[in-house]
C-alpha positions as CSV (number, residue, x, y, z in Angstrom):
1,M,-0.4,-0.1,-0.1
2,S,1.3,3.3,-1.1
3,Q,2.0,6.1,1.8
4,R,-0.7,8.3,1.8
5,R,-0.4,11.9,3.2
6,L,-3.0,14.8,3.3
7,Y,-1.7,18.1,3.7
8,H,-4.5,19.7,5.9
9,F,-5.9,22.6,8.3
10,A,-8.5,21.8,11.1
11,L,-11.0,24.1,10.3
12,S,-11.1,24.3,6.5
13,G,-14.1,22.6,5.3
14,H,-12.2,21.9,1.7
15,A,-9.7,20.0,4.1
16,H,-12.0,18.5,6.0
17,R,-14.3,17.0,2.8
18,A,-11.1,15.1,1.6
19,R,-10.6,13.6,5.1
20,L,-14.0,12.4,5.4
21,M,-13.8,10.9,2.0
22,L,-10.5,9.2,3.1
23,S,-12.3,7.9,6.4
24,L,-15.5,6.9,4.5
25,L,-13.4,4.9,2.1
26,G,-11.6,3.1,5.0
27,L,-8.3,4.7,3.6
28,P,-5.6,4.9,6.1
29,C,-3.5,8.5,5.7
30,E,-1.2,10.4,7.4
31,I,-2.5,13.9,8.4
32,V,-0.1,16.9,8.1
33,E,-1.3,20.1,9.6
34,V,-0.2,22.8,7.4
35,D,0.2,26.3,9.9
36,L,-1.9,28.5,7.4
37,K,-1.6,31.5,10.2
38,G,2.4,31.0,9.9
39,G,2.3,31.1,6.0
40,A,3.5,27.8,5.6
41,H,1.3,27.2,2.6
42,K,2.8,30.0,0.9
43,R,6.5,28.6,1.4
44,P,8.4,26.9,-1.5
45,D,8.3,23.4,-0.4
46,F,4.5,23.7,0.0
47,L,4.1,25.5,-3.4
48,A,5.9,22.8,-4.9
49,L,2.9,20.6,-4.1
50,N,0.0,23.2,-4.9
51,P,1.0,26.3,-6.6
52,F,-2.0,28.1,-5.4
53,G,-1.1,27.9,-2.1
54,Q,-3.8,26.3,-0.5
55,V,-5.1,23.0,1.5
56,P,-6.0,20.3,0.9
57,V,-3.3,18.4,-0.8
58,L,-3.1,14.5,-1.1
59,V,-0.1,12.7,-1.8
60,D,-0.6,9.1,-2.7
61,G,2.4,7.3,-3.7
62,D,3.9,9.4,-6.9
63,A,0.4,10.9,-7.2
64,V,0.0,14.6,-6.2
65,I,-3.5,15.7,-6.1
66,P,-4.2,19.3,-4.9
67,D,-7.9,20.7,-4.7
68,S,-10.4,19.2,-2.5
69,N,-13.2,18.6,-5.2
70,A,-10.1,16.8,-7.5
71,I,-9.0,14.7,-4.4
72,L,-12.7,13.3,-4.2
73,V,-13.0,12.4,-7.8
74,Y,-9.4,10.9,-7.3
75,L,-10.5,8.7,-4.5
76,A,-13.6,7.5,-5.9
77,G,-11.8,6.7,-9.0
78,R,-9.0,4.8,-7.6
79,Y,-10.3,3.3,-4.6
80,D,-14.1,2.8,-5.1
81,G,-14.2,-0.3,-7.7
82,A,-18.2,-0.3,-7.1
83,A,-18.8,2.9,-8.3
84,K,-20.7,3.9,-5.2
85,W,-19.3,7.1,-4.6
86,L,-18.9,8.3,-8.5
87,P,-21.1,6.4,-11.0
88,H,-19.4,5.2,-13.9
89,D,-22.3,6.1,-16.4
90,P,-22.8,9.7,-17.8
91,F,-26.0,10.7,-16.4
92,G,-24.8,9.5,-12.9
93,Q,-21.6,11.6,-13.6
94,A,-23.4,14.5,-14.6
95,Q,-25.8,14.6,-11.6
96,V,-22.4,14.3,-9.2
97,Q,-20.7,17.1,-11.1
98,R,-23.5,19.5,-11.1
99,W,-23.2,19.6,-7.4
100,L,-19.2,19.7,-7.5
101,S,-19.9,22.8,-9.5
102,A,-22.1,24.2,-6.8
103,A,-19.4,23.5,-4.0
104,A,-16.9,25.5,-6.1
105,G,-19.6,28.3,-6.6
106,P,-22.2,29.0,-4.4
107,L,-21.2,27.1,-1.4
108,A,-17.6,28.7,-1.5
109,F,-18.9,32.1,-1.8
110,G,-21.7,31.7,0.0
111,P,-21.8,30.0,3.8
112,A,-17.9,29.1,3.1
113,A,-17.5,32.7,2.6
114,A,-19.6,34.0,5.6
115,R,-18.0,31.6,8.1
116,V,-14.4,32.8,6.7
117,A,-15.3,36.5,7.6
118,T,-16.9,35.7,11.0
119,L,-14.2,33.4,12.3
120,F,-10.9,35.1,10.3
121,G,-12.2,38.4,9.5
122,A,-11.7,38.2,6.4
123,P,-12.9,41.4,4.4
124,L,-15.9,39.8,2.5
125,D,-19.2,41.1,1.5
126,M,-21.5,39.4,4.2
127,V,-24.8,40.3,2.8
128,R,-23.9,38.9,-0.6
129,A,-22.2,35.5,1.0
130,H,-25.4,35.2,3.0
131,Q,-27.7,35.8,0.3
132,L,-25.7,33.0,-2.0
133,A,-26.1,30.7,1.2
134,H,-29.8,30.9,1.3
135,G,-30.3,30.7,-2.6
136,L,-28.3,27.7,-2.7
137,F,-29.8,25.9,0.5
138,T,-33.0,26.7,-0.7
139,V,-32.3,24.6,-4.0
140,M,-30.9,21.8,-1.8
141,E,-34.0,22.0,0.5
142,G,-36.4,21.2,-2.9
143,E,-34.2,18.8,-4.3
144,L,-34.0,16.8,-0.9
145,S,-37.6,16.7,-0.6
146,A,-37.5,14.1,-3.7
147,R,-34.5,12.0,-3.0
148,P,-32.3,11.5,0.4
149,Y,-29.0,12.4,-1.1
150,L,-28.1,15.1,-3.5
151,A,-27.5,13.3,-6.5
152,G,-29.7,10.3,-6.1
153,A,-30.8,7.3,-3.7
154,A,-27.5,6.7,-2.3
155,P,-24.5,9.0,-1.2
156,T,-21.9,10.1,-3.7
157,I,-18.9,12.6,-3.4
158,A,-21.4,15.4,-4.1
159,D,-22.7,14.9,-0.6
160,V,-19.3,14.6,0.6
161,A,-18.3,18.1,-1.1
162,L,-21.4,20.1,0.2
163,F,-21.5,18.4,3.7
164,S,-18.6,20.4,5.7
165,Y,-19.8,24.2,5.1
166,T,-23.3,23.6,5.2
167,A,-23.1,21.8,8.2
168,H,-20.7,24.6,9.5
169,A,-22.8,27.2,8.0
170,P,-24.4,28.7,11.4
171,E,-20.5,29.5,12.3
172,G,-20.9,32.0,9.7
173,G,-24.3,33.2,10.8
174,V,-26.4,31.3,8.3
175,S,-29.3,29.6,9.8
176,L,-30.3,26.2,8.9
177,T,-33.7,26.2,10.7
178,P,-35.6,27.1,7.6
179,F,-34.3,24.0,6.0
180,P,-35.3,20.7,7.6
181,N,-34.8,18.8,4.5
182,V,-31.1,20.0,4.6
183,Q,-30.9,19.3,8.4
184,A,-32.2,15.6,7.8
185,W,-29.6,15.3,5.0
186,L,-26.5,16.5,7.4
187,A,-27.9,14.1,9.7
188,R,-27.9,11.0,7.6
189,I,-24.3,12.0,6.2
190,R,-23.3,11.9,9.8
191,D,-24.7,8.5,10.2
192,L,-22.7,7.0,7.5
193,P,-19.9,4.4,8.9
194,G,-16.6,6.0,8.7
195,F,-18.0,9.7,9.2
196,V,-15.5,12.0,10.7
197,P,-16.5,15.4,12.0
198,M,-15.0,18.8,11.6
199,P,-14.1,20.5,14.9
200,A,-16.8,23.1,15.8
201,S,-16.2,27.0,16.4
202,A,-18.5,29.6,18.1
203,V,-21.8,30.2,16.5
204,S,-22.6,33.5,15.2
205,A,-25.9,34.8,15.5
206,A,-28.0,34.1,12.6
């Protein structure tokens, strides 16, 4: 078995989704905490792994994979022979991809941005972030009324990609109270064998 290392930051939802996928697949991995506050992600040794200077980065033998969504695709493609987490058929793949796009779009610029602004003082537009969050969660609420998981009847990497920042949206002042289907979906993810949580931070008033 190849040596795996995940370059990680405990309060990053992007890093958490990679760690969660590894755990759901039962893959052992060394977790390397990156000192973001100290600027370790901008040093030459880390930039050699990811020129964008961002966590997470997965090193799996000779393979180096930056970007959380890319890591999810890689892990599912390499280690999930049953294609449970990433379907092989084009339609199933498309259903997953639309949610990966949402993770990189309204999730990142909505609840994730609001959380970063609240916890770390990032100079972001909170009004816009909350608007994007509510818009995304409204869509998720409607779609989860028709099925238990985002891309179908069973969990996929789509659910892993959306989980962390949705679950921790209240830390950015975004209430999940109006979205009972989303809350029920979060509970289903937490009940999956191999689930690992992301550390909680102080919750801002919604």
